[in-house]
ChimeraX commands (.cxc) that place a marker at each C-alpha (Angstrom):
marker #1 position -6.93,19.62,-13.23 radius 0.5
marker #1 position -3.40,19.54,-13.71 radius 0.5
marker #1 position -1.63,16.97,-12.46 radius 0.5
marker #1 position 0.63,18.80,-9.48 radius 0.5
marker #1 position 3.01,15.01,-8.84 radius 0.5
marker #1 position 4.80,16.73,-11.81 radius 0.5
marker #1 position 8.59,16.44,-10.41 radius 0.5
marker #1 position 8.10,14.93,-7.28 radius 0.5
marker #1 position 9.94,12.23,-6.26 radius 0.5
marker #1 position 7.80,9.30,-4.84 radius 0.5
marker #1 position 8.78,5.52,-2.86 radius 0.5
marker #1 position 6.40,2.57,-3.72 radius 0.5
marker #1 position 6.49,-0.91,-1.96 radius 0.5
marker #1 position 5.51,-3.71,-3.31 radius 0.5
marker #1 position 5.33,-2.25,-6.80 radius 0.5
marker #1 position 5.63,-5.29,-8.78 radius 0.5
marker #1 position 2.15,-6.52,-9.48 radius 0.5
marker #1 position -1.29,-5.68,-8.43 radius 0.5
marker #1 position -2.13,-2.50,-6.25 radius 0.5
marker #1 position 1.92,-1.19,-6.22 radius 0.5
marker #1 position 2.40,-1.51,-9.47 radius 0.5
marker #1 position -0.77,0.47,-11.00 radius 0.5
marker #1 position 0.73,2.64,-8.22 radius 0.5
marker #1 position 3.80,3.12,-9.72 radius 0.5
marker #1 position 2.89,3.40,-13.60 radius 0.5
marker #1 position 0.40,6.50,-13.34 radius 0.5
marker #1 position 2.91,8.41,-11.05 radius 0.5
marker #1 position 5.80,7.66,-12.96 radius 0.5
marker #1 position 2.44,8.74,-16.05 radius 0.5
marker #1 position 1.37,12.03,-13.52 radius 0.5
marker #1 position 5.19,13.19,-13.80 radius 0.5
marker #1 position 6.72,11.95,-10.56 radius 0.5
marker #1 position 10.07,10.61,-10.70 radius 0.5
marker #1 position 9.08,6.59,-9.46 radius 0.5
marker #1 position 11.47,4.50,-6.26 radius 0.5
marker #1 position 10.04,1.24,-7.19 radius 0.5
marker #1 position 10.65,-1.76,-4.61 radius 0.5
marker #1 position 9.07,-5.54,-4.62 radius 0.5
marker #1 position 11.73,-8.80,-3.62 radius 0.5
marker #1 position 10.93,-9.98,-6.47 radius 0.5
marker #1 position 12.74,-7.89,-9.62 radius 0.5
marker #1 position 11.85,-10.03,-11.90 radius 0.5
marker #1 position 8.03,-8.23,-11.20 radius 0.5
marker #1 position 10.09,-5.65,-11.32 radius 0.5
marker #1 position 11.20,-5.78,-14.42 radius 0.5
marker #1 position 7.72,-5.97,-15.57 radius 0.5
marker #1 position 6.47,-2.97,-14.15 radius 0.5
marker #1 position 9.29,-1.17,-15.26 radius 0.5
marker #1 position 8.56,-2.86,-19.15 radius 0.5
marker #1 position 5.05,-1.39,-18.66 radius 0.5
marker #1 position 5.40,2.63,-17.67 radius 0.5
marker #1 position 6.06,5.64,-19.40 radius 0.5
marker #1 position 8.21,8.45,-17.50 radius 0.5
marker #1 position 10.57,8.10,-14.61 radius 0.5
marker #1 position 10.07,4.50,-13.35 radius 0.5
marker #1 position 13.72,3.16,-11.26 radius 0.5
marker #1 position 12.90,-0.53,-9.09 radius 0.5
marker #1 position 15.09,-1.84,-6.23 radius 0.5
marker #1 position 15.07,-5.29,-4.95 radius 0.5
marker #1 position 14.32,-4.50,-1.64 radius 0.5
marker #1 position 12.88,-6.58,1.31 radius 0.5
marker #1 position 11.01,-4.55,3.66 radius 0.5
marker #1 position 11.97,-6.69,6.67 radius 0.5
marker #1 position 14.66,-5.45,6.39 radius 0.5
marker #1 position 16.40,-2.34,8.28 radius 0.5
marker #1 position 19.57,-3.04,5.40 radius 0.5
marker #1 position 16.99,-2.41,2.39 radius 0.5
marker #1 position 15.73,0.47,4.44 radius 0.5
marker #1 position 19.04,1.90,4.72 radius 0.5
marker #1 position 19.57,1.17,0.85 radius 0.5
marker #1 position 16.80,2.27,-0.66 radius 0.5
marker #1 position 16.91,5.85,1.02 radius 0.5
marker #1 position 20.72,5.96,0.45 radius 0.5
marker #1 position 20.24,5.81,-2.90 radius 0.5
marker #1 position 17.09,8.41,-3.12 radius 0.5
marker #1 position 19.02,10.97,-1.54 radius 0.5
marker #1 position 22.61,10.68,-4.28 radius 0.5
marker #1 position 19.81,11.31,-7.25 radius 0.5
marker #1 position 17.17,13.39,-5.61 radius 0.5
marker #1 position 17.32,15.96,-3.23 radius 0.5
marker #1 position 14.04,15.42,-0.98 radius 0.5
marker #1 position 11.25,12.67,-0.58 radius 0.5
marker #1 position 8.26,14.18,-1.43 radius 0.5
marker #1 position 5.87,10.61,-0.50 radius 0.5
marker #1 position 5.99,7.02,0.41 radius 0.5
marker #1 position 3.38,4.53,-0.32 radius 0.5
marker #1 position 3.87,1.57,2.17 radius 0.5
marker #1 position 1.43,-1.18,-0.42 radius 0.5
marker #1 position 3.69,-4.05,0.05 radius 0.5
marker #1 position 1.75,-6.61,2.94 radius 0.5
marker #1 position 1.26,-10.52,2.86 radius 0.5
marker #1 position -3.05,-11.63,3.37 radius 0.5
marker #1 position -2.60,-14.87,5.40 radius 0.5
marker #1 position -6.62,-17.01,5.64 radius 0.5
marker #1 position -7.37,-19.27,8.40 radius 0.5
marker #1 position -9.71,-19.70,10.55 radius 0.5
marker #1 position -8.99,-18.26,14.37 radius 0.5
marker #1 position -8.57,-21.09,16.62 radius 0.5
marker #1 position -6.45,-22.91,13.66 radius 0.5
marker #1 position -3.77,-19.35,13.12 radius 0.5
marker #1 position -0.11,-19.91,14.02 radius 0.5
marker #1 position 1.92,-17.36,16.37 radius 0.5
marker #1 position 3.93,-17.63,12.91 radius 0.5
marker #1 position 1.48,-16.86,10.93 radius 0.5
marker #1 position 0.63,-13.75,13.00 radius 0.5
marker #1 position 4.45,-12.95,13.87 radius 0.5
marker #1 position 4.81,-12.97,9.73 radius 0.5
marker #1 position 2.01,-10.57,8.85 radius 0.5
marker #1 position 2.79,-8.09,11.73 radius 0.5
marker #1 position 6.76,-8.16,10.42 radius 0.5
marker #1 position 5.53,-7.11,6.78 radius 0.5
marker #1 position 2.03,-5.30,7.53 radius 0.5
marker #1 position 3.68,-3.23,10.50 radius 0.5
marker #1 position 7.73,-3.73,10.79 radius 0.5
marker #1 position 7.77,-2.00,7.36 radius 0.5
marker #1 position 5.23,0.93,6.25 radius 0.5
marker #1 position 6.81,1.60,10.80 radius 0.5
marker #1 position 10.52,0.67,8.87 radius 0.5
marker #1 position 9.58,3.30,5.93 radius 0.5
marker #1 position 7.85,5.77,8.03 radius 0.5
marker #1 position 11.20,6.77,9.70 radius 0.5
marker #1 position 13.13,6.24,7.77 radius 0.5
marker #1 position 11.77,8.59,4.86 radius 0.5
marker #1 position 11.40,11.62,7.49 radius 0.5
marker #1 position 14.69,12.58,7.07 radius 0.5
marker #1 position 14.55,13.02,3.23 radius 0.5
marker #1 position 11.13,15.05,3.96 radius 0.5
marker #1 position 11.90,17.40,6.40 radius 0.5
marker #1 position 15.44,17.86,4.37 radius 0.5
marker #1 position 12.99,18.76,1.53 radius 0.5
marker #1 position 10.90,20.94,3.09 radius 0.5
marker #1 position 13.39,23.11,4.81 radius 0.5
marker #1 position 14.76,23.76,1.28 radius 0.5
marker #1 position 11.73,24.55,-0.75 radius 0.5
marker #1 position 8.76,24.71,1.82 radius 0.5
marker #1 position 6.15,22.86,1.03 radius 0.5
marker #1 position 4.45,19.33,1.82 radius 0.5
marker #1 position 5.02,15.37,2.39 radius 0.5
marker #1 position 3.08,12.84,2.19 radius 0.5
marker #1 position 3.26,9.10,2.95 radius 0.5
marker #1 position -0.08,6.93,2.47 radius 0.5
marker #1 position -0.14,2.97,4.10 radius 0.5
marker #1 position -1.61,0.50,1.76 radius 0.5
marker #1 position -4.49,-0.47,5.28 radius 0.5
marker #1 position -7.29,-3.00,3.59 radius 0.5
marker #1 position -10.75,-2.77,5.28 radius 0.5
marker #1 position -10.30,-5.83,7.57 radius 0.5
marker #1 position -7.63,-2.83,9.27 radius 0.5
marker #1 position -11.47,-2.15,10.19 radius 0.5
marker #1 position -14.09,-4.30,9.78 radius 0.5
marker #1 position -13.80,-8.38,10.63 radius 0.5
marker #1 position -13.12,-10.23,8.26 radius 0.5
marker #1 position -14.25,-14.17,8.86 radius 0.5
marker #1 position -10.65,-15.96,8.82 radius 0.5
marker #1 position -8.42,-13.02,9.05 radius 0.5
marker #1 position -8.15,-12.07,12.21 radius 0.5
marker #1 position -4.93,-12.13,11.49 radius 0.5
marker #1 position -4.57,-10.36,8.81 radius 0.5
marker #1 position -7.07,-7.77,10.15 radius 0.5
marker #1 position -5.03,-7.29,13.54 radius 0.5
marker #1 position -1.82,-6.18,11.06 radius 0.5
marker #1 position -4.30,-3.93,8.95 radius 0.5
marker #1 position -5.80,-2.43,12.63 radius 0.5
marker #1 position -2.21,-1.45,13.83 radius 0.5
marker #1 position -0.88,0.27,10.60 radius 0.5
marker #1 position -4.20,2.03,9.98 radius 0.5
marker #1 position -3.62,3.42,14.34 radius 0.5
marker #1 position 0.78,3.59,13.77 radius 0.5
marker #1 position -0.51,6.48,10.55 radius 0.5
marker #1 position -2.66,7.76,12.31 radius 0.5
marker #1 position -0.83,8.98,15.44 radius 0.5
marker #1 position 2.85,9.28,12.91 radius 0.5
marker #1 position 0.07,12.43,11.18 radius 0.5
marker #1 position -0.82,13.95,14.44 radius 0.5
marker #1 position 2.93,14.15,15.76 radius 0.5
marker #1 position 4.38,15.20,12.17 radius 0.5
marker #1 position 1.29,17.32,10.72 radius 0.5
marker #1 position 2.80,21.15,12.08 radius 0.5
marker #1 position 5.92,20.12,10.11 radius 0.5
marker #1 position 3.42,20.08,6.67 radius 0.5
marker #1 position 3.87,15.87,6.70 radius 0.5
marker #1 position 0.57,13.66,6.27 radius 0.5
marker #1 position -0.14,10.52,7.22 radius 0.5
marker #1 position -2.81,8.67,5.65 radius 0.5
marker #1 position -4.09,4.87,4.88 radius 0.5
marker #1 position -6.17,4.03,2.26 radius 0.5
marker #1 position -8.69,0.54,2.75 radius 0.5
marker #1 position -9.17,-1.14,-0.05 radius 0.5
marker #1 position -11.63,-4.04,-0.66 radius 0.5
marker #1 position -11.74,-7.33,-2.51 radius 0.5
marker #1 position -9.89,-6.02,-5.41 radius 0.5
marker #1 position -8.70,-7.74,-8.59 radius 0.5
marker #1 position -4.79,-8.22,-7.39 radius 0.5
marker #1 position -2.99,-11.40,-6.77 radius 0.5
marker #1 position -2.13,-11.13,-2.85 radius 0.5
marker #1 position -4.20,-14.28,-2.22 radius 0.5
marker #1 position -3.27,-16.11,-5.22 radius 0.5
marker #1 position -1.47,-18.40,-1.63 radius 0.5
marker #1 position -3.72,-19.21,0.17 radius 0.5
marker #1 position -5.92,-22.37,0.07 radius 0.5
marker #1 position -9.24,-21.94,-1.46 radius 0.5
marker #1 position -12.80,-21.47,0.26 radius 0.5
marker #1 position -14.48,-25.08,0.41 radius 0.5
marker #1 position -18.28,-25.61,-0.87 radius 0.5
marker #1 position -21.35,-27.53,1.60 radius 0.5
marker #1 position -19.65,-30.09,1.08 radius 0.5
marker #1 position -16.03,-29.66,2.14 radius 0.5
marker #1 position -15.00,-28.83,-1.97 radius 0.5
marker #1 position -12.81,-25.98,-2.62 radius 0.5
marker #1 position -15.19,-23.78,-4.71 radius 0.5
marker #1 position -13.46,-23.62,-7.74 radius 0.5
marker #1 position -11.96,-19.98,-9.16 radius 0.5
marker #1 position -15.32,-19.34,-11.09 radius 0.5
marker #1 position -17.43,-19.62,-8.20 radius 0.5
marker #1 position -15.16,-17.91,-5.13 radius 0.5
marker #1 position -15.51,-14.53,-7.34 radius 0.5
marker #1 position -19.22,-14.79,-8.76 radius 0.5
marker #1 position -19.64,-15.40,-4.86 radius 0.5
marker #1 position -17.64,-11.97,-4.03 radius 0.5
marker #1 position -19.68,-10.11,-6.67 radius 0.5
marker #1 position -23.29,-10.86,-4.55 radius 0.5
marker #1 position -21.42,-9.99,-1.25 radius 0.5
marker #1 position -20.47,-6.72,-3.09 radius 0.5
marker #1 position -23.10,-3.88,-3.65 radius 0.5
marker #1 position -20.91,-2.85,-7.01 radius 0.5
marker #1 position -21.11,-6.63,-8.26 radius 0.5
marker #1 position -17.86,-6.42,-9.31 radius 0.5
marker #1 position -14.63,-6.82,-7.50 radius 0.5
marker #1 position -12.22,-3.40,-7.69 radius 0.5
marker #1 position -9.24,-2.43,-9.65 radius 0.5
marker #1 position -5.61,-1.79,-8.56 radius 0.5
marker #1 position -6.09,1.39,-11.14 radius 0.5
marker #1 position -8.99,2.68,-8.88 radius 0.5
marker #1 position -7.02,2.25,-5.72 radius 0.5
marker #1 position -3.80,3.70,-7.12 radius 0.5
marker #1 position -6.36,6.28,-7.76 radius 0.5
marker #1 position -7.02,7.00,-4.64 radius 0.5
marker #1 position -3.25,6.59,-3.84 radius 0.5
marker #1 position -2.28,8.68,-6.50 radius 0.5
marker #1 position -4.99,11.78,-5.41 radius 0.5
marker #1 position -3.52,11.39,-1.06 radius 0.5
marker #1 position -0.10,11.84,-2.90 radius 0.5
marker #1 position -1.26,14.81,-4.14 radius 0.5
marker #1 position -1.50,18.73,-3.27 radius 0.5
marker #1 position -5.34,18.23,-4.06 radius 0.5
marker #1 position -5.26,15.99,-0.60 radius 0.5
marker #1 position -3.39,18.84,1.10 radius 0.5
marker #1 position -5.51,19.57,3.94 radius 0.5
marker #1 position -6.14,15.29,3.63 radius 0.5
marker #1 position -4.48,13.78,6.61 radius 0.5
marker #1 position -5.21,10.83,9.44 radius 0.5
marker #1 position -8.04,9.92,7.19 radius 0.5
marker #1 position -9.19,6.58,6.28 radius 0.5
marker #1 position -9.52,6.43,2.95 radius 0.5
marker #1 position -12.27,3.44,2.28 radius 0.5
marker #1 position -12.22,1.65,-2.09 radius 0.5
marker #1 position -14.49,-1.20,-1.75 radius 0.5
marker #1 position -17.39,-0.02,-3.51 radius 0.5
marker #1 position -20.40,0.04,-0.46 radius 0.5
marker #1 position -18.98,-3.25,0.61 radius 0.5
marker #1 position -17.80,-2.28,3.76 radius 0.5
marker #1 position -20.67,-0.36,4.55 radius 0.5
marker #1 position -23.06,-3.50,4.17 radius 0.5
marker link #1:1,2 radius 0.2
marker link #1:2,3 radius 0.2
marker link #1:3,4 radius 0.2
marker link #1:4,5 radius 0.2
marker link #1:5,6 radius 0.2
marker link #1:6,7 radius 0.2
marker link #1:7,8 radius 0.2
marker link #1:8,9 radius 0.2
marker link #1:9,10 radius 0.2
marker link #1:10,11 radius 0.2
marker link #1:11,12 radius 0.2
marker link #1:12,13 radius 0.2
marker link #1:13,14 radius 0.2
marker link #1:14,15 radius 0.2
marker link #1:15,16 radius 0.2
marker link #1:16,17 radius 0.2
marker link #1:17,18 radius 0.2
marker link #1:18,19 radius 0.2
marker link #1:19,20 radius 0.2
marker link #1:20,21 radius 0.2
marker link #1:21,22 radius 0.2
marker link #1:22,23 radius 0.2
marker link #1:23,24 radius 0.2
marker link #1:24,25 radius 0.2
marker link #1:25,26 radius 0.2
marker link #1:26,27 radius 0.2
marker link #1:27,28 radius 0.2
marker link #1:28,29 radius 0.2
marker link #1:29,30 radius 0.2
marker link #1:30,31 radius 0.2
marker link #1:31,32 radius 0.2
marker link #1:32,33 radius 0.2
marker link #1:33,34 radius 0.2
marker link #1:34,35 radius 0.2
marker link #1:35,36 radius 0.2
marker link #1:36,37 radius 0.2
marker link #1:37,38 radius 0.2
marker link #1:38,39 radius 0.2
marker link #1:39,40 radius 0.2
marker link #1:40,41 radius 0.2
marker link #1:41,42 radius 0.2
marker link #1:42,43 radius 0.2
marker link #1:43,44 radius 0.2
marker link #1:44,45 radius 0.2
marker link #1:45,46 radius 0.2
marker link #1:46,47 radius 0.2
marker link #1:47,48 radius 0.2
marker link #1:48,49 radius 0.2
marker link #1:49,50 radius 0.2
marker link #1:50,51 radius 0.2
marker link #1:51,52 radius 0.2
marker link #1:52,53 radius 0.2
marker link #1:53,54 radius 0.2
marker link #1:54,55 radius 0.2
marker link #1:55,56 radius 0.2
marker link #1:56,57 radius 0.2
marker link #1:57,58 radius 0.2
marker link #1:58,59 radius 0.2
marker link #1:59,60 radius 0.2
marker link #1:60,61 radius 0.2
marker link #1:61,62 radius 0.2
marker link #1:62,63 radius 0.2
marker link #1:63,64 radius 0.2
marker link #1:64,65 radius 0.2
marker link #1:65,66 radius 0.2
marker link #1:66,67 radius 0.2
marker link #1:67,68 radius 0.2
marker link #1:68,69 radius 0.2
marker link #1:69,70 radius 0.2
marker link #1:70,71 radius 0.2
marker link #1:71,72 radius 0.2
marker link #1:72,73 radius 0.2
marker link #1:73,74 radius 0.2
marker link #1:74,75 radius 0.2
marker link #1:75,76 radius 0.2
marker link #1:76,77 radius 0.2
marker link #1:77,78 radius 0.2
marker link #1:78,79 radius 0.2
marker link #1:79,80 radius 0.2
marker link #1:80,81 radius 0.2
marker link #1:81,82 radius 0.2
marker link #1:82,83 radius 0.2
marker link #1:83,84 radius 0.2
marker link #1:84,85 radius 0.2
marker link #1:85,86 radius 0.2
marker link #1:86,87 radius 0.2
marker link #1:87,88 radius 0.2
marker link #1:88,89 radius 0.2
marker link #1:89,90 radius 0.2
marker link #1:90,91 radius 0.2
marker link #1:91,92 radius 0.2
marker link #1:92,93 radius 0.2
marker link #1:93,94 radius 0.2
marker link #1:94,95 radius 0.2
marker link #1:95,96 radius 0.2
marker link #1:96,97 radius 0.2
marker link #1:97,98 radius 0.2
marker link #1:98,99 radius 0.2
marker link #1:99,100 radius 0.2
marker link #1:100,101 radius 0.2
marker link #1:101,102 radius 0.2
marker link #1:102,103 radius 0.2
marker link #1:103,104 radius 0.2
marker link #1:104,105 radius 0.2
marker link #1:105,106 radius 0.2
marker link #1:106,107 radius 0.2
marker link #1:107,108 radius 0.2
marker link #1:108,109 radius 0.2
marker link #1:109,110 radius 0.2
marker link #1:110,111 radius 0.2
marker link #1:111,112 radius 0.2
marker link #1:112,113 radius 0.2
marker link #1:113,114 radius 0.2
marker link #1:114,115 radius 0.2
marker link #1:115,116 radius 0.2
marker link #1:116,117 radius 0.2
marker link #1:117,118 radius 0.2
marker link #1:118,119 radius 0.2
marker link #1:119,120 radius 0.2
marker link #1:120,121 radius 0.2
marker link #1:121,122 radius 0.2
marker link #1:122,123 radius 0.2
marker link #1:123,124 radius 0.2
marker link #1:124,125 radius 0.2
marker link #1:125,126 radius 0.2
marker link #1:126,127 radius 0.2
marker link #1:127,128 radius 0.2
marker link #1:128,129 radius 0.2
marker link #1:129,130 radius 0.2
marker link #1:130,131 radius 0.2
marker link #1:131,132 radius 0.2
marker link #1:132,133 radius 0.2
marker link #1:133,134 radius 0.2
marker link #1:134,135 radius 0.2
marker link #1:135,136 radius 0.2
marker link #1:136,137 radius 0.2
marker link #1:137,138 radius 0.2
marker link #1:138,139 radius 0.2
marker link #1:139,140 radius 0.2
marker link #1:140,141 radius 0.2
marker link #1:141,142 radius 0.2
marker link #1:142,143 radius 0.2
marker link #1:143,144 radius 0.2
marker link #1:144,145 radius 0.2
marker link #1:145,146 radius 0.2
marker link #1:146,147 radius 0.2
marker link #1:147,148 radius 0.2
marker link #1:148,149 radius 0.2
marker link #1:149,150 radius 0.2
marker link #1:150,151 radius 0.2
marker link #1:151,152 radius 0.2
marker link #1:152,153 radius 0.2
marker link #1:153,154 radius 0.2
marker link #1:154,155 radius 0.2
marker link #1:155,156 radius 0.2
marker link #1:156,157 radius 0.2
marker link #1:157,158 radius 0.2
marker link #1:158,159 radius 0.2
marker link #1:159,160 radius 0.2
marker link #1:160,161 radius 0.2
marker link #1:161,162 radius 0.2
marker link #1:162,163 radius 0.2
marker link #1:163,164 radius 0.2
marker link #1:164,165 radius 0.2
marker link #1:165,166 radius 0.2
marker link #1:166,167 radius 0.2
marker link #1:167,168 radius 0.2
marker link #1:168,169 radius 0.2
marker link #1:169,170 radius 0.2
marker link #1:170,171 radius 0.2
marker link #1:171,172 radius 0.2
marker link #1:172,173 radius 0.2
marker link #1:173,174 radius 0.2
marker link #1:174,175 radius 0.2
marker link #1:175,176 radius 0.2
marker link #1:176,177 radius 0.2
marker link #1:177,178 radius 0.2
marker link #1:178,179 radius 0.2
marker link #1:179,180 radius 0.2
marker link #1:180,181 radius 0.2
marker link #1:181,182 radius 0.2
marker link #1:182,183 radius 0.2
marker link #1:183,184 radius 0.2
marker link #1:184,185 radius 0.2
marker link #1:185,186 radius 0.2
marker link #1:186,187 radius 0.2
marker link #1:187,188 radius 0.2
marker link #1:188,189 radius 0.2
marker link #1:189,190 radius 0.2
marker link #1:190,191 radius 0.2
marker link #1:191,192 radius 0.2
marker link #1:192,193 radius 0.2
marker link #1:193,194 radius 0.2
marker link #1:194,195 radius 0.2
marker link #1:195,196 radius 0.2
marker link #1:196,197 radius 0.2
marker link #1:197,198 radius 0.2
marker link #1:198,199 radius 0.2
marker link #1:199,200 radius 0.2
marker link #1:200,201 radius 0.2
marker link #1:201,202 radius 0.2
marker link #1:202,203 radius 0.2
marker link #1:203,204 radius 0.2
marker link #1:204,205 radius 0.2
marker link #1:205,206 radius 0.2
marker link #1:206,207 radius 0.2
marker link #1:207,208 radius 0.2
marker link #1:208,209 radius 0.2
marker link #1:209,210 radius 0.2
marker link #1:210,211 radius 0.2
marker link #1:211,212 radius 0.2
marker link #1:212,213 radius 0.2
marker link #1:213,214 radius 0.2
marker link #1:214,215 radius 0.2
marker link #1:215,216 radius 0.2
marker link #1:216,217 radius 0.2
marker link #1:217,218 radius 0.2
marker link #1:218,219 radius 0.2
marker link #1:219,220 radius 0.2
marker link #1:220,221 radius 0.2
marker link #1:221,222 radius 0.2
marker link #1:222,223 radius 0.2
marker link #1:223,224 radius 0.2
marker link #1:224,225 radius 0.2
marker link #1:225,226 radius 0.2
marker link #1:226,227 radius 0.2
marker link #1:227,228 radius 0.2
marker link #1:228,229 radius 0.2
marker link #1:229,230 radius 0.2
marker link #1:230,231 radius 0.2
marker link #1:231,232 radius 0.2
marker link #1:232,233 radius 0.2
marker link #1:233,234 radius 0.2
marker link #1:234,235 radius 0.2
marker link #1:235,236 radius 0.2
marker link #1:236,237 radius 0.2
marker link #1:237,238 radius 0.2
marker link #1:238,239 radius 0.2
marker link #1:239,240 radius 0.2
marker link #1:240,241 radius 0.2
marker link #1:241,242 radius 0.2
marker link #1:242,243 radius 0.2
marker link #1:243,244 radius 0.2
marker link #1:244,245 radius 0.2
marker link #1:245,246 radius 0.2
marker link #1:246,247 radius 0.2
marker link #1:247,248 radius 0.2
marker link #1:248,249 radius 0.2
marker link #1:249,250 radius 0.2
marker link #1:250,251 radius 0.2
marker link #1:251,252 radius 0.2
marker link #1:252,253 radius 0.2
marker link #1:253,254 radius 0.2
marker link #1:254,255 radius 0.2
marker link #1:255,256 radius 0.2
marker link #1:256,257 radius 0.2
marker link #1:257,258 radius 0.2
marker link #1:258,259 radius 0.2
marker link #1:259,260 radius 0.2
marker link #1:260,261 radius 0.2
marker link #1:261,262 radius 0.2
marker link #1:262,263 radius 0.2
view
């Protein structure tokens, strides 16, 4: 099927690695005009170096309103409309519920909830401008997590933030639908990314940190497909939701987890 992303102007946050990098590269390869953002300029440069098509980068902290303002000003100067926003930037802090701090919760809310909120609000003027001028629709995709839908041991504060961004998107979808702006969420399961790279590793039965191979084997046994997901597989789902092929999908939760949450 021919790509319906050609010529669309799209923003992807957290594009310096993992799902964000895979998404930004895929969208650019499909003919979109992509603005890829991340806090890490070096990682963004690596994303751009491996991309084909039109991909611009901007160092951007999703918790800072002035950074969002700067991003939308840049997009507005270069394009007459914004057709899609991918709120992918996020953080995951693991820890037993009774050992987690309020600071852990607040940090994840700032990045995982307030960041997408500022992005969604800020994107609306450019999305509406494009719809008024040329018709059509616009699409927002919020990257949540399966732990925004199901309980995960040692992820209470993370789950709280990802559940919040899920419901934020659903509520916005209902309100914005009459204007032609769709809002959906994608819920990856265990995926081969660096999101959890700074976590303290799980402990084995003797209380010793588990080696990476042990952790991988543990996850593989829990996932019915017996492997972790790939960033490219999540990126393909995001690209579909941004495309015209998903024109009647709105307020939906799309799970990409190899049936992990179905068990």
